[in-house]
N, C-alpha and C positions, 0 to 999 in steps of 0.2 A: 463697372458698369453700374450706375445708380439703381436703387432699389424702387420699387414703386407699390401702391397699394394693391392688393388683389380685390378686384370688384365684380367678377364675374357672379351671376345669380344662377340659381338654379332652374334647370329645364325639365319639361315633361319629357316622357320617353320620345313621342311623336316629333317634338321640337327637336330631340337629339338627333333623329334621323333624318329631318331636313337640314341640319346642321352640317351633317356629314356628306349629305348630297351637294349641299351649296360649296363644298370644300373638293368636288370632283370625283366623290368615291360612288361607283356605280352599285346601286341597290335597287333589284327586279322585283322583291318583296318586302314592301315597308313594314307590312303588319307581322312579318316574321322577324325582320330586323329589330322592329320595336319590343317583341317579345324576349329575343336573345338580351338585347340592353337592359331590361326589367329584370330578368335573372342573373346576369352576370355583371352588368354596370359599364357604364361608359369608361370610366378610368382604368378598370381593369384590361378591358379589350383595348385601351390606345397602345399599350406596349406591344400590341401584336400586330398593330398597323404602322407603327414606325418606320419599319423599311419600306414600306410604300409611299412614305412623303417624299415630296421635292426637297431640294435643297434650296434654301436654307429651311430645316426641318421646324423652326420656331414658327413658320408662318402657317403650317398646317394644313399643306394644300396636297392632295393625292396627285401621284404619277398619273399619266393617261392609262386608262386600262385597270386600273384598281377596282377589286370588286369586292362587296362585303362578305360574299359567301367564301372566298380566299381567306380573309381574315378570320372567320368564324373556324374553318378548316384548320387553320393554324393553331386556333386557340383548343379546338379538340386534340389536336395531335399532341400539344404541351400537356394537356391534361393526362392522356394515356401514357406519355414519355415518363411523367412524374409518378404515376401509379406503378409501372414497371421497375423504375428505378428504385422507388421507396422500399418495394417488395425485396430487391436485390440487396439493398443496403441493409434492410433488417435482418439477413442471413449472414452478413458480415459482421454486424454488431453483436449477434447472438454467439457466433464462433469467438469473436474477439472476448467477450465477457467469459465464455467458458474458459479459454486458455488463461487468461488472467487469474481467474479464480483458481483454476487446478494448478498452475506452475506455483503460485507463491502459496498455496495453501500447503501443499507437500514439501516445499522448502522448509517451510517454518513449523511444518506437522501440526497446523493449527488453522481454524476458520476465522481466528480472530488475530491475524496477523495485522490487518489495516490499521488496527487500534496501537500499534508499537511503531513509535518514530523511526526506529533504526532501519526500517525498511524504506525511508523516504530521503529525499535530497532538501526538501524546502519544509521548513516548520510551518510557516503560515498557512501552504496550501494545504499540510497535513492536518491542521487544525479546522481550515475550511471544509476538509472534506467529512471529518467526524461530525461537523455542525450539521452539513447538508443530509448524512445519512440519518442521524438522529432526528432531524425534523421531519425526514420522510418517515421513518419508523411511527413516530407520534401521530401522523396525519394519515398513515395508509390504512385502506379498509380491505386490503389484500388477507385473504384467508388464512394463508400459511403464516403472515407477520403476527395477526392477531393470536392465532394458536400457539405460535412461539411465546408471544409476550405474557400469555396466561400460565405457560409452564414453566418457563426458565427464569433463572435468578438476573442474569445478564441483561442489560437494557438493549445493547447492540447484538443483533443475530450474527450467526458467523456469515462469513463472505458469501457463502453459496446461496444464502437466502437474502442477505441486505444488499448484495450486488444487482439483485434482480428488479429493485424498485428504484434504482438510480439512473440517470441519463446516461445517453452514449457520450456525451460531452464531458459527464464526470468521471466515465470509464477510462477517456482518454487523457483526463487530468491526471489520474492516478497512475496510468503507465508513464506519462511523461515525468511524473515526480518519483518514480522508483529509483533509489540510490545507485542500484547495481546493474551496469551495462550489460553483465552477463544474463541477469533476469531479463532485460528488454529484449536480447538476441533470442534466448529461449522462446520466447512467445512470438517474434516477428518471423522467426525460422520456419514456425508452423505454417505460414502464409507465403513462403517463397520469398521473404525479403530480409535485406539487413534492418536492424532497428531505426535507423536513421531515415531510410525511405519510407518504412512502415509508419513511422510517427507522423512523417508529411502527409503520408495519403490518409491517416485516421482523421487528421485535423481536416482536410479535404470532404472526406465524407461526412464528419460531423455537419460541416457547413451545408453540403447537397442534401443530406437527410433533413435538416432544418428547412429548407426551402421547400422541398416536398411536402413536408409536415403541415406547413402554413398556406400551402396552396399557391405559392410564388410562383411567377414565369422560372421555367428551366431553359426552355428553347433560346439559343442565340445568345445567353449572358455569358459575360466575361467573369471568369473564377477570380474572385477577390482573394481566396485562400487557394494558390495554388500547388500543385502536388510537385515532389521533385522527381525528375526523370529517372528512370530503372535503367541502369547500364549493363546488368548482369542478369538476365531473366533465367529463371528455372525451368520456364514453361513458355508456351506460345506468346508473343508478343509483338509489337509493332515497330517499324524502322522510325517512325517520328510520330509525334504529335502536336508539334507546336505551330503557330502562326509564324510567319517572317517578321511581323511587326512587334516592336517593343512598347513598352511603357516608359515614355521618357521621363518622368518623375522618378521611377525606381530602376529603370534599366532591365526590368524583369521581362521576359516574353509573356506577350499576352495569350493566355491558354483559354479555349472554349470548352463545352461541356463535354466535348469528344473525348478530352483528357481524363475526365472523371469515367466516362463509359468504359474507356480503355482499361484503367486500373482497377475498376468494378469486376469486369469480366476475368482479369487477370486473378484477382482475389477469388473470386467464385470458383475457377478452375480448380484452385487449391480445397476449397473448403468443400464443393460439390461437383464432382467430374459430371453428374447428371443433369446440371441446373440448365433452364430453358431461356436464361435471360438474353444469350446471343441470338437464338433465334427469335424471340419475343422481339426484340430490338429491329433486326432485320425485316421481319414480317410489317412491323409499324411503319417503319421507313417506306418499304413497297406500298403501303395502302395509302400513304399520303404522299407520295412522290411528284404528284401532278399540283400540289399546292406548297410544299415545305421545301425550300432550298436548305439543304443540310451542309452546304458550304459555311452558312451563316452560325453553324453549330461546330465549326472546326474541322470537318471532314475532309480528309484530302480525297482528291478524285479517284484514285485507287484504293480507297480503303477495304473494299473486298477482297483485293489480291492480299492482303496482309496476313500473315499467320494466325494472328488473334482472332480474326472473323471468319476464317476457313470453316465452313459448316460440314465439310465432308470428314 
């Protein structure tokens, strides 16, 4: 397909409302719609009305009965879904950080173990880690880092301090670069998983965490970093999470956000048996059931009957 020049010009918010109406979208309150577009933007909202477009989608004509209020409710659902998911992943990230620090610091009887290459399998990744931590220390305004730098000779603080200022992705890179499979297993077992499944799940959570942090759409996304299926669960689990469809380019199963919500709940059950993610998610779905089709998120019809989601 030959490329063409982009020639669309900016439109005022009222003009954007009229454009949507001309494409078949029902808008009862044009003033409210203009205010919504003013605060959220046409482009951001467009990813939420995509399922409401007729085929071919490129024509951007809405299906009969499509309503602006429905789109706005889907947007609000997505915002709240990102909020509770981000909070849940935060608990997992903190627990992961704690276990990584604890296990390796005790193994080497030192908080400076991460400065020794013998713990790692890849030298370039090891050097990259040290550079990232060094840069973070130099730019950090955290009180505990400033206090450490004023008092101690070593430039790099021990792991229980320095790992508090590095990202989830950096923590995952450290875990994946550990030389000893035994070390990986000791950490992953705390979460009820073998180390290979755990590594895959952390990759997915880093990806989803960044989506949440950057306020990108979470509802109905296809996971571009897919988690490995858990074959031998040690706690409540689901019978399936995959769609029947496959990516014909990679032959991988197409996974939606439901898969991530399942693994997040499983991990939280091991970290904090009193967590509220399961009930928060169920309540959110109930609140927006008139507007949001959770099948687009990969939820099976009988999802509430799965052991993992049993609220009793």
